[in-house]
C-alpha positions as CSV (number, residue, x, y, z in Angstrom):
1,M,-5.6,-3.4,8.8
2,I,-3.0,-3.8,5.7
3,N,-2.4,-7.4,5.0
4,I,1.0,-8.5,3.7
5,R,0.8,-11.5,1.5
6,Q,2.5,-14.8,2.3
7,R,6.3,-14.6,1.7
8,N,9.3,-16.8,3.0
9,L,10.7,-16.3,6.5
10,T,13.4,-13.9,5.4
11,A,11.7,-11.8,2.7
12,L,8.6,-11.5,5.5
13,I,11.4,-10.4,8.1
14,A,12.9,-7.8,5.7
15,V,9.4,-6.3,4.9
16,L,8.4,-5.8,8.3
17,V,11.1,-4.6,9.2
18,L,11.0,-1.8,6.8
19,V,6.8,-1.4,7.1
20,A,7.7,-1.0,10.8
21,G,9.8,2.1,9.8
22,F,7.6,4.0,7.8
23,L,4.9,3.7,10.1
24,A,7.0,5.0,12.9
25,G,8.4,8.2,11.1
26,Q,9.0,9.1,7.3
27,V,12.6,8.0,7.2
28,F,14.2,4.5,7.7
29,R,18.0,4.9,7.7
30,A,20.4,2.3,6.9
31,T,23.7,2.1,8.8
32,P,26.6,3.7,6.1
33,A,28.8,1.3,5.4
34,N,31.4,3.7,4.1
35,A,31.6,7.2,6.2
36,V,33.1,9.3,2.5
37,Y,28.9,8.6,1.0
38,G,27.4,8.2,4.1
39,L,24.3,6.7,2.0
40,Y,20.9,6.1,4.1
41,Q,17.6,4.9,3.0
42,V,14.1,6.9,3.0
43,T,11.0,5.3,3.0
44,S,7.9,7.1,2.3
45,Q,4.8,7.0,4.2
46,P,2.2,4.3,2.3
47,T,-0.3,5.7,0.1
48,S,-4.2,5.0,1.2
49,Y,-4.9,1.2,1.3
50,N,-7.9,1.3,-1.0
51,S,-9.1,1.1,-4.8
52,Q,-8.4,4.3,-6.0
53,P,-7.0,3.7,-9.7
54,F,-3.6,5.6,-9.6
55,K,-1.3,6.1,-6.9
56,Y,2.0,8.4,-6.5
57,R,4.3,8.6,-3.5
58,E,7.6,10.4,-3.3
59,A,10.5,9.6,-1.0
60,P,12.6,13.0,-0.7
61,C,16.2,12.9,0.6
62,N,17.1,15.4,3.2
63,I,18.6,19.3,2.1
64,G,21.9,19.3,1.0
65,D,21.9,15.7,0.0
66,V,21.7,13.8,-3.6
67,V,19.0,11.0,-4.5
68,V,21.7,7.5,-5.4
69,G,18.9,5.2,-6.4
70,G,15.6,3.9,-5.3
71,G,12.6,1.5,-6.0
72,A,9.0,1.1,-4.9
73,S,6.6,-1.5,-4.2
74,V,2.7,-2.1,-4.8
75,D,1.2,-4.7,-2.4
76,D,-2.3,-6.0,-3.3
77,D,-2.9,-8.8,-1.3
78,S,-2.3,-11.2,-4.3
79,Q,-1.3,-14.2,-3.2
80,S,0.3,-15.5,-6.6
81,G,2.3,-12.4,-7.9
82,G,0.8,-9.0,-7.9
83,K,-1.5,-7.3,-10.4
84,V,-0.9,-3.6,-10.3
85,P,2.3,-2.7,-12.9
86,L,4.6,0.6,-11.4
87,V,4.9,3.0,-14.2
88,R,7.6,5.6,-12.8
89,L,10.3,5.1,-11.0
90,E,12.2,8.3,-11.0
91,P,15.4,9.8,-9.3
92,N,14.5,13.8,-9.4
93,H,15.8,16.8,-9.4
94,Y,13.8,19.9,-8.2
95,V,14.2,23.6,-6.8
96,Q,12.1,24.5,-3.8
97,G,12.0,27.6,-2.3
98,G,15.5,28.6,-4.2
99,V,17.1,25.3,-2.8
100,D,17.8,22.4,-5.1
101,R,16.5,19.5,-3.4
102,Y,16.4,15.7,-4.5
103,R,13.9,12.5,-4.2
104,Y,12.9,9.8,-5.8
105,I,9.5,9.3,-7.2
106,A,7.2,6.1,-8.1
107,E,4.0,5.9,-9.5
108,A,1.5,2.7,-10.2
109,R,-1.8,2.2,-12.0
110,E,-4.7,-0.3,-11.8
111,P,-4.8,-2.8,-14.8
112,V,-8.3,-1.4,-16.4
113,A,-9.7,-5.6,-15.9
114,G,-9.1,-8.2,-14.1
115,F,-8.1,-6.1,-10.6
116,A,-10.7,-4.7,-8.6
117,G,-9.2,-4.9,-5.0
118,N,-7.3,-2.8,-2.5
119,W,-3.6,-1.9,-2.3
120,F,-1.2,0.7,-1.5
121,L,2.1,1.9,-3.3
122,V,5.8,2.6,-1.1
123,T,8.8,4.5,-2.7
124,Y,12.3,3.9,-1.3
125,A,15.4,6.8,-1.8
126,I,18.9,5.9,-1.4
127,C,20.4,9.3,-0.6
128,A,23.8,10.8,0.4
129,P,25.6,13.9,0.9
130,Q,27.0,15.7,-2.2
131,T,30.2,13.6,-2.3
132,F,29.9,12.2,-5.5
133,L,32.4,13.6,-8.2
134,G,30.4,14.6,-11.1
135,Y,27.2,14.1,-9.9
136,E,24.2,14.2,-12.3
137,I,21.1,12.7,-13.5
138,V,20.6,12.1,-17.2
139,P,17.5,11.5,-19.1
140,S,17.3,9.3,-22.2
141,P,17.1,11.5,-25.4
142,A,13.1,13.1,-26.1
143,A,10.9,10.6,-28.1
144,S,8.0,11.1,-30.1
145,P,4.9,9.5,-28.8
146,S,4.2,6.2,-30.2
147,S,1.7,3.5,-30.5
148,Q,4.3,0.5,-30.8
149,A,3.3,-2.1,-28.3
150,F,6.6,-2.4,-26.8
151,Q,9.3,0.3,-26.5
152,S,12.8,0.6,-25.1
153,A,14.7,3.7,-24.2
154,K,18.5,4.1,-22.9
155,A,20.0,7.3,-21.0
156,T,23.9,7.5,-21.4
157,C,26.4,8.5,-18.7
158,P,28.7,11.5,-20.1
159,T,32.7,10.1,-20.7
160,G,34.4,9.1,-17.9
161,K,30.9,8.8,-15.7
162,R,29.2,5.2,-14.8
163,V,25.7,4.5,-13.6
164,I,25.2,4.0,-9.9
165,G,21.3,4.6,-10.1
166,T,18.6,4.2,-12.4
167,G,15.0,4.8,-13.0
168,A,12.4,4.8,-16.0
169,R,9.0,6.3,-16.5
170,V,5.8,5.8,-18.9
171,R,4.1,8.8,-20.2
172,F,0.8,9.1,-21.9
173,A,0.6,11.3,-24.6
174,G,-1.7,14.3,-24.7
175,D,-3.5,14.3,-21.2
176,G,-0.2,15.7,-19.2
177,G,1.7,12.5,-18.7
178,D,0.0,10.4,-16.2
179,N,-4.0,10.3,-16.5
180,G,-3.8,7.8,-18.9
181,P,-5.9,4.4,-18.5
182,G,-4.0,1.5,-16.9
183,E,-3.2,-0.7,-19.7
184,L,0.9,0.1,-19.9
185,G,3.6,-0.7,-17.5
186,L,7.4,-0.6,-17.1
187,Q,8.8,-4.0,-17.9
188,L,12.7,-3.3,-17.3
189,S,14.8,-0.7,-15.2
190,R,18.6,-1.6,-14.8
191,S,22.3,-0.6,-15.8
192,S,24.1,-2.4,-18.5
193,G,27.1,-4.3,-17.1
194,A,29.6,-1.7,-18.0
195,R,27.5,0.9,-16.0
196,D,27.9,3.3,-19.1
197,I,24.2,3.1,-19.9
198,S,20.9,2.7,-17.9
199,R,18.4,0.9,-19.9
200,A,14.3,0.7,-19.7
201,T,11.6,-1.0,-21.3
202,A,7.8,-1.1,-21.0
203,R,4.8,-2.5,-23.1
204,E,1.0,-2.1,-23.5
205,D,-1.4,-4.8,-21.8
206,A,-2.4,-7.8,-23.4
207,D,-5.5,-6.0,-25.1
208,G,-3.2,-3.3,-26.1
209,Y,-3.5,0.3,-26.0
210,S,-5.3,2.6,-28.5
211,G,-3.5,5.6,-28.1
212,T,0.5,6.7,-28.3
213,W,3.0,7.0,-25.4
214,T,6.3,7.5,-24.4
215,L,9.1,5.5,-22.4
216,S,12.1,7.5,-20.5
217,S,15.3,5.9,-18.7
218,Y,17.4,7.8,-16.1
219,A,20.6,7.5,-15.3
220,V,22.2,8.5,-12.2
221,C,25.8,9.3,-13.1
222,A,29.2,9.9,-11.4
223,Q,32.8,9.6,-11.4
224,G,35.3,7.8,-9.3
225,L,33.0,5.3,-8.1
226,A,34.4,1.5,-7.7
227,A,31.1,-0.2,-7.9
228,T,30.1,-3.9,-8.8
229,V,27.2,-5.2,-10.6
230,Q,25.1,-8.2,-9.1
231,G,22.6,-9.8,-10.4
232,Q,20.3,-12.8,-9.9
233,V,17.9,-14.4,-12.9
234,S,14.8,-16.4,-11.7
235,N,12.4,-18.5,-13.7
236,T,9.5,-17.3,-11.4
237,A,8.0,-13.8,-10.9
238,E,11.0,-12.7,-8.4
239,A,14.3,-12.3,-8.1
240,V,16.8,-11.5,-5.3
241,A,20.5,-10.1,-5.9
242,R,22.8,-10.0,-2.9
243,C,25.4,-7.6,-2.3
244,G,28.7,-9.0,-0.2
245,D,32.3,-8.0,1.3
246,S,30.3,-5.2,3.2
247,T,29.3,-3.5,0.2
248,Q,26.2,-1.8,0.3
249,V,23.7,-1.5,-2.7
250,H,23.6,2.5,-4.3
251,G,21.3,1.5,-7.2
252,A,18.2,-0.3,-7.3
253,G,16.8,-2.4,-10.8
254,G,15.7,-5.2,-12.8
255,G,12.9,-7.0,-14.5
256,G,12.4,-8.7,-17.9
257,S,15.0,-9.4,-20.8
258,L,16.1,-6.2,-23.2
259,T,13.1,-7.7,-25.6
260,D,9.3,-8.1,-25.3
261,S,9.2,-10.1,-22.1
262,G,5.1,-10.4,-22.5
263,P,2.3,-9.1,-20.7
264,V,4.1,-8.9,-17.6
265,F,5.2,-5.9,-15.4
266,L,7.2,-4.5,-12.6
267,H,5.5,-4.8,-9.3
268,E,8.3,-4.2,-6.8
269,V,11.9,-3.2,-6.9
270,I,12.9,-3.1,-3.3
271,P,16.9,-2.0,-2.1
272,Y,17.5,-3.2,1.5
273,A,20.4,-0.5,2.4
274,G,23.1,-1.4,4.8
275,S,26.2,-3.6,4.5
276,N,26.0,-6.7,2.2
277,G,22.4,-5.4,1.3
278,A,19.8,-6.6,-1.3
279,V,17.7,-5.8,-4.1
280,K,14.5,-8.0,-4.7
281,V,12.5,-7.6,-7.8
282,S,9.0,-9.0,-8.6
283,M,6.8,-8.8,-11.5
284,T,2.9,-9.7,-12.5
285,G,3.7,-13.0,-13.7
286,P,6.9,-14.8,-14.7
287,P,8.3,-12.8,-18.2
288,V,9.8,-14.6,-21.4
289,G,13.3,-15.4,-20.3
290,G,13.1,-15.0,-16.4
291,V,12.8,-11.9,-14.0
292,A,16.3,-10.2,-13.1
293,A,17.2,-8.6,-10.0
294,Q,20.2,-6.1,-10.3
295,A,22.3,-4.4,-7.3
296,L,24.6,-1.8,-8.0
297,C,27.4,-2.4,-5.0
298,A,30.0,-0.2,-3.9
299,A,31.9,0.4,-0.1
């Protein structure tokens, strides 16, 4: 039996709608706000609810459609802020059976110390038919593995294109990328205000990490989309940004500041698609400078 921690009534109703969606089937679809783009949201099945230290989940778009944005959430039954950090939030292209496919991938890893409970991971993708002019997923330049406690990265859209979705990923060096210890986590994944770049930050935990690691940022770029950036900053560990005027969420992001926010990490980046949608972001604790939620909104 999955226990969902107490939230305010509005947030609880929204979460229960999403849970009902993925328990009834693999796909939750939001009503498109604009027939030109036909956005819809895909919610993955949850991972197993247990104490496995590393979990992976992907939300695939329909064949022929592209991923625009996405997010993920971890539920670890914590009563005062989550404990399990997200280490990957990635808009991803792959080829299956000779066909181009798109998905949003999320990963989370238990901290080495301080958590021994059960938890599960859910991934969200915002998808659309391939009607975005100049659509592409742009990664940040490859970086050499580093032992720095705090790292940042940015992915830049080509001239004439703007960010419509974002992502970030921590890789542990020398072990295939995902099999490192739970001593790292993402702190930030969002667009700049001008929507020309996607930013990401990550850091080691309070005890540090003796190995080397890298951080990547991802920008989903396109031409011609007149999107607005809606943001909300909170001094707690949670913030919600809302779209308005019949616009809907194309991209979801947020987290701490561009500088080291202390040993706290992204725990949830949840898009609520549909007209007048929203984005909820929570971290494992209140970051230095506050937590921000970001919604990239367009008709």
